C-alpha positions as CSV (number, residue, x, y, z in Angstrom):
1,X,19.6,-15.2,1.8
2,X,19.0,-13.3,5.0
3,X,15.9,-13.9,7.2
4,X,14.2,-10.8,8.5
5,X,13.2,-11.1,12.1
6,X,11.4,-8.6,14.2
7,X,9.7,-9.4,17.5
8,X,6.0,-8.5,17.6
9,X,6.4,-6.3,20.7
10,X,9.2,-4.3,18.9
11,X,7.1,-4.0,15.8
12,X,4.0,-2.6,17.6
13,X,6.0,0.1,19.3
14,X,6.9,1.7,16.0
15,X,5.7,-0.3,13.0
16,X,7.2,2.0,10.3
17,X,10.6,2.1,11.9
18,X,10.7,-1.5,12.9
19,X,10.3,-3.0,9.5
20,X,10.0,-2.1,5.8
21,X,6.9,-4.2,5.3
22,X,3.7,-5.0,7.3
23,X,4.2,-7.5,10.1
24,X,2.4,-10.4,8.4
25,X,4.8,-10.2,5.4
26,X,7.8,-10.5,7.7
27,X,6.9,-14.1,8.5
28,X,9.2,-16.1,6.3
29,X,10.6,-13.0,4.4
30,X,14.1,-13.7,3.1
31,X,16.2,-10.9,1.6
32,X,18.0,-12.4,-1.5
33,X,21.8,-12.3,-1.9
34,X,22.8,-9.0,-3.6
35,X,20.0,-7.1,-1.9
36,X,19.9,-5.0,1.3
37,X,17.0,-3.2,2.9
38,X,18.1,-0.3,5.2
39,X,16.2,2.3,7.1
40,X,17.2,5.9,6.4
41,X,18.9,6.2,9.8
42,X,21.2,3.3,8.9
43,X,21.8,4.3,5.3
44,X,24.9,6.2,4.1
45,X,24.9,6.7,0.4
46,X,28.7,6.7,0.1
47,X,28.9,3.2,1.5
48,X,26.6,1.7,-1.2
49,X,27.8,3.1,-4.5
50,X,27.9,-0.4,-5.9
51,X,24.1,-0.7,-5.4
52,X,21.1,0.7,-7.2
53,X,18.9,2.4,-4.6
54,X,15.1,2.6,-4.6
55,X,13.8,4.5,-1.5
56,X,10.3,3.8,-0.2
57,X,8.3,5.9,2.3
58,X,6.3,4.2,5.0
59,X,3.4,5.9,6.8
60,X,0.9,5.1,9.6
61,X,-2.7,6.0,10.4
62,X,-4.0,5.6,14.0
63,X,-7.6,5.6,12.8
64,X,-8.5,8.5,15.1
65,X,-10.7,11.5,14.0
66,X,-12.2,9.7,11.0
67,X,-15.5,10.8,9.4
68,X,-17.7,8.9,6.9
69,X,-16.4,9.7,3.4
70,X,-18.6,11.0,0.6
71,X,-18.5,9.6,-2.9
72,X,-17.6,12.2,-5.6
73,X,-20.6,13.1,-7.7
74,X,-21.1,11.0,-10.8
75,X,-19.5,7.8,-9.4
76,X,-20.7,4.8,-7.4
77,X,-19.3,1.6,-5.9
78,X,-19.6,-1.4,-8.1
79,X,-18.9,-5.1,-8.0
80,X,-15.7,-6.3,-9.7
81,X,-13.9,-9.7,-10.1
82,X,-10.2,-10.3,-9.7
83,X,-9.7,-9.9,-13.5
84,X,-11.4,-6.5,-13.4
85,X,-9.1,-5.4,-10.6
86,X,-6.0,-6.6,-12.5
87,X,-7.1,-4.9,-15.7
88,X,-7.7,-1.6,-13.9
89,X,-4.5,-1.7,-11.8
90,X,-2.4,-2.4,-14.9
91,X,-4.0,0.4,-16.9
92,X,-2.9,2.9,-14.2
93,X,0.8,2.1,-14.2
94,X,3.4,2.3,-16.9
95,X,6.1,0.0,-15.3
96,X,4.4,-2.2,-12.7
97,X,1.4,-4.4,-12.7
98,X,-0.2,-7.6,-11.3
99,X,-1.9,-10.6,-12.9
100,X,-5.4,-11.9,-12.2
101,X,-3.8,-15.1,-10.9
102,X,-1.7,-13.1,-8.4
103,X,-4.8,-11.3,-7.2
104,X,-6.6,-14.6,-6.8
105,X,-3.7,-15.8,-4.6
106,X,-4.0,-12.6,-2.6
107,X,-7.6,-13.6,-1.8
108,X,-6.4,-16.8,-0.3
109,X,-4.2,-15.1,2.3
110,X,-5.3,-15.0,6.0
111,X,-5.3,-11.2,5.7
112,X,-7.9,-11.1,2.9
113,X,-11.2,-9.3,3.5
114,X,-13.7,-9.1,0.7
115,X,-15.0,-5.8,2.2
116,X,-11.6,-4.2,1.6
117,X,-11.6,-4.7,-2.2
118,X,-13.3,-1.6,-3.6
119,X,-14.2,-0.6,-7.2
120,X,-15.7,2.7,-8.2
121,X,-17.6,3.1,-11.5
122,X,-18.0,6.2,-13.6
123,X,-21.8,6.3,-13.8
124,X,-21.7,8.0,-17.3
125,X,-19.4,5.4,-19.0
126,X,-20.1,2.4,-16.8
127,X,-16.3,1.8,-16.6
128,X,-14.2,1.3,-13.5
129,X,-12.6,4.6,-12.6
130,X,-10.8,3.7,-9.3
131,X,-9.9,0.7,-7.3
132,X,-8.4,0.0,-3.9
133,X,-7.3,-3.1,-2.0
134,X,-6.5,-3.3,1.7
135,X,-5.6,-6.2,3.9
136,X,-6.3,-6.9,7.6
137,X,-4.0,-8.7,10.0
138,X,-6.4,-9.5,12.8
139,X,-3.7,-11.1,14.8
140,X,-2.0,-7.8,15.6
141,X,-4.7,-5.3,14.5
142,X,-2.8,-3.9,11.5
143,X,-4.6,-2.8,8.3
144,X,-2.5,-2.4,5.2
145,X,-3.2,-0.4,2.1
146,X,-1.9,-2.3,-0.9
147,X,-3.2,-1.2,-4.3
148,X,-4.8,2.3,-4.6
149,X,-5.2,3.7,-8.1
150,X,-7.4,6.0,-10.2
151,X,-7.7,6.0,-13.9
152,X,-5.7,8.7,-15.6
153,X,-8.8,10.3,-17.1
154,X,-10.6,10.4,-13.7
155,X,-7.9,12.0,-11.6
156,X,-8.3,15.3,-9.8
157,X,-11.9,14.8,-8.7
158,X,-11.4,13.2,-5.3
159,X,-11.6,9.5,-6.1
160,X,-8.2,8.7,-4.6
161,X,-9.1,10.4,-1.3
162,X,-12.5,8.7,-1.3
163,X,-11.0,5.2,-1.8
164,X,-8.4,5.7,1.0
165,X,-10.9,7.2,3.4
166,X,-13.5,4.6,2.7
167,X,-11.0,1.8,3.4
168,X,-9.9,3.5,6.6
169,X,-13.6,3.9,7.6
170,X,-14.2,0.2,7.1
171,X,-11.2,-0.8,9.2
172,X,-11.8,1.6,12.1
173,X,-13.6,-1.0,14.3
174,X,-11.4,-4.0,13.5
175,X,-7.9,-2.5,13.3
176,X,-5.7,-0.6,15.7
177,X,-3.7,1.1,13.0
178,X,-3.1,1.1,9.2
179,X,0.2,1.3,7.3
180,X,1.0,2.1,3.7
181,X,4.2,2.4,1.7
182,X,5.2,3.6,-1.8
183,X,8.1,4.6,-4.0
184,X,9.5,8.0,-3.1
185,X,10.2,8.6,-6.8
186,X,6.7,8.0,-8.0
187,X,5.8,11.1,-10.1
188,X,2.1,10.8,-9.0
189,X,3.3,11.6,-5.4
190,X,1.0,9.1,-3.6
191,X,2.6,10.2,-0.3
192,X,0.8,13.5,-0.5
193,X,-2.6,11.7,-1.0
194,X,-2.0,9.6,2.1
195,X,-1.0,12.5,4.2
196,X,-4.1,14.4,3.2
197,X,-6.1,11.4,4.4
198,X,-4.4,11.5,7.8
199,X,-1.4,9.3,7.5
200,X,1.8,10.5,9.2
201,X,5.5,9.7,9.6
202,X,8.8,10.3,8.0
203,X,10.3,6.8,7.8
204,X,12.1,5.9,4.5
205,X,13.5,2.5,3.7
206,X,16.2,2.0,1.0
207,X,15.9,-1.1,-1.1
208,X,19.4,-1.7,-2.5
209,X,20.2,-4.1,-5.3
210,X,23.8,-4.8,-6.3
211,X,24.7,-3.5,-9.7
212,X,25.7,-6.0,-12.3
213,X,29.2,-6.1,-13.7
């Protein structure tokens, strides 16, 4: 394994270029044998033909120019347990997911903040239509968007923008900046949503896994 090391001063100068993950995740992060993580500037496709490549975008928000978000009509914030979040997250994806136990572990981290776990209910059906989870590293003032998802039947009415904007609004007085990442190949194009909400940047990180055989 290879230990990922980035000085905090270097990270704060340009978070999305300095590392592929939030600073708190770098602490103790080991890259397994057979895997490489390279920034776009250091990546040359012809040199890594023996690897499967999954590129990830990484964006930043400086928390400037924010305004209080408005909830789309017909929806409201609701309380939800870890199991409710897990069930909703898993219903929104075909190939990835998270267990209730994993989410309970997330709530034990030093970056956990109960105010940054949001669930939105469809007032007509009483079912959860959107959820969002963010984390807050108070040590360096970094907020991190982790899980942002809207039920397939509720997409297109502004819930994604509301969840992201509400999380940013809640972090504006306690964080210096917020980062987010996602798969470049995601057909839902989450990058476009984040950019609409004020995120910026062009950093791409390649997660390379050595092919078998």
